[in-house]
Steps between C-alpha positions, in 0.01 A plus 500: 500500500317473163666599171391829338217480245725611213736208575207259467410662168856468373519135601161434345592662171834316492324168559248580228779591260682179587183298440446670164859439393467134599184472289684676220781242518251212507312639198816536293633159606169342398556644152860383494635855528750660734424789730607825342497856626533690171413237238180294490502253211180294468529444125316184382404394854144395411359752747135444592258779594565411864876525443459843342306615808775371729759680292300826519481468881877457517599789269492760783782303661722563196544879533836482322369287211669600174408211270166316468459225240164318499505412129327190362248461780150488350319588823673836525253604230190645667687547829745772403306790662560348844873491421517855363334629818824409678719693255514797736670277756742359241587840354866402454404253228735514201401184309145375436445193284145389421554301178238235418266578792171513306442858611145631463394851396436577869853381583639724229311804630614435859858462386489834321376673814776340710799624303508844660559319832820331375712784358822294513377244243772412248370181336146405398409174326135450398567256216249233397197679643254560217285747699787745493415548131265792449558612859860616495409864580316376812814327620771750418302822550680574830846487343620859495811679385784394727382138518782262593375218278795327329334176379153478346391157371163463328542177302182347352263745668261540203604864471299707251609779268342742751722350773796558271402862443467556878836331564666729245372804690613349832855407396645855525410491872698180557847652487661206684358228271761243392290197395177509298348166395179516294540158336202291378260793476395458139261796491734761636632597156229765462657692788857456381531858373427628849734244664786588264445868573511430873816292466682803368483642854642187671876526454548255790333205322721190482254225400216524248300185427229499232496127428185385320326839500352484150752753369500581127741650246384848604575416863873482424493852358308626805746341743799603293426863584529418872830312476709818477381589854569156652876518527509284816295212354659159571229261378256529210250219435280532191462124449194307380351793310440326170368812323822686573668364186593780260503763772879514530562563130540877532478566872761299689765772491409642840569162663862615480414759765459215750871490570464312829264233363592155632196290397313516168217252445342491153398135486188412302459846346462388135808701405519564125804501274502881515468496881806279520693725261415801718585322827833393344603867513394544862545187714881477455528855637336403833836419654363429849253237378511184712184315391357485147192295406407486132326160518200395291559751221500278193633767260826491695594183317548654158580864578700528821849412382625860541326548834633176646853560374505840672412353840878477544485866606306407816776364727282526814230266358412226750176361357427445131168339406445427131281191523241432230633759255516268197875559473660397174859387447628851417332665797609218732859537379486877560366439851771245578777730382364787710448289811872430517533865605252470788715388794240587765226280348316299767173405326491389136169377358489371141205262531265431209749596230522192279812611310715424805454126446825362356671837550550518876872472445496858373446602862832343604692823554203666673457210742873496568520872573169543687644420840202661675225306318233384751208415272508341153170423325498293180148356509349388168806590294498179290823392669655178374729247665815681384380817672474344845827316447661836429332651806632211710855571383467868593371401845783251541754776426352703786377796296148504648598465864257770619194356323196467730212436258520305175197445276534243219132401490297424186804384303373156407759434228775409746566127518571300816874496425498882499318517833747247643802714409329809633405339832848355545638855504216672683665463841756769405226765543540527877271804535211357294161530674256424214518280190219448249520227234124447459355374172232669292141455622421260215800272556571228756823298518656249733812620679807325368804379691602865531263533795747329733764753389254776588444354847875474554550862389232619741692348792788730406289817463459663844252771388263310267132500605294469180533265201234540232448171314139530385388216270812292564370171645696271729507124442483278809877468543548878495199549726680285756820704461309824557321345798831404660637846426205672666518278810860594573476723813811690390326629187362850503149562369531469122185505289501280188206615286471206258231335290430207727591132529446207266 
């Protein structure tokens, strides 16, 4: 007796589904990816046009897909309409990442039309697609009040002032927005008034990034008016806006309203003496601050003594970056005295401050008390032999036991005897993963006898993977020692980045 027709249909459809799923598995395995039901990550897979077509054919078999990441695949550009046609099938999508896909204007238009088909979308990343610039209304036109978007990333999208004006009008509709990243859009400043106005309606915002956006002194005043409405903000990045200098002189007071702020990045903002005086009254009141970056602000060196001394009122601070600030002895002393009161400090960067040379010993108490320190950067600080000898003694006493990354590069004034003492004590840093002792680009030196101490120390460091030794050259005898070291099958993969052999 023959089976009913509907049974044949069921079996046929099950076989077809099984065949499709097998092809799906094969496709993902070919790309070095695992089969996933809800998450499809094809980031940086070098997808070809043919691969994109295969992916499109497989999308209907991911009805529960919530996350699609096809960033950094050039051939997505020009093929996005075929992908967006499947959006109705993948209407549970919550995360869509298309960064660096060389999207065309046609892609952008198709994407805009598709958004009404994916109402659950929470994260959208279109960064590093220049055709987004000038076309933002085409893309986001379908976003309506009640949108669930929480993360919107538009880094380096060549956004125009008109895009900024449109975004400002759109923001009040994005009541769930938590992260807004408009970094590296240097022409967006013309729309900043509109953006700031829109931000006043987004009380949920936690991250605001305007890195390298061509902001000016006036921009600070415009943004300052929005700060009083951003009580939940955790991260504020205004870095690399060189025309910002002078903007904080009379308008930083409302920064105090950001009571939950954890990260403040003002590096390379050309801060003036008056900016620093104004920020001195504000930054110490941000009691939840965990990361502070004031790097590459040269006026810090002569005018920040009061600001740096008041950092003691930030007990939660974990990361303090003050590299390349032209610190002077008074400001360095104020910093050192304050840092003693920062028990949670994990990252401390003082690179490119020449006054530290010969004065590293001032950091003794800080290095003794910073039991959580993971990263210490002292590159190009004019360190002398006595400085590394002092550092070696601190290491030997066990005060830097948690250190994972140590940067002593570009300190060419340290003699071989100093490096020998340092390397003899290096093995105490059991959690060290990276060490950099490279020389300046213009200098080459032969490694001294200290190199064998370094090799010995490495055998005692279970986590070490990277040793920067650029422009240190190895004579024949040391080349042989390194060769023997590398041939030992018990050694883990450790990369010695040195200047070559002689």
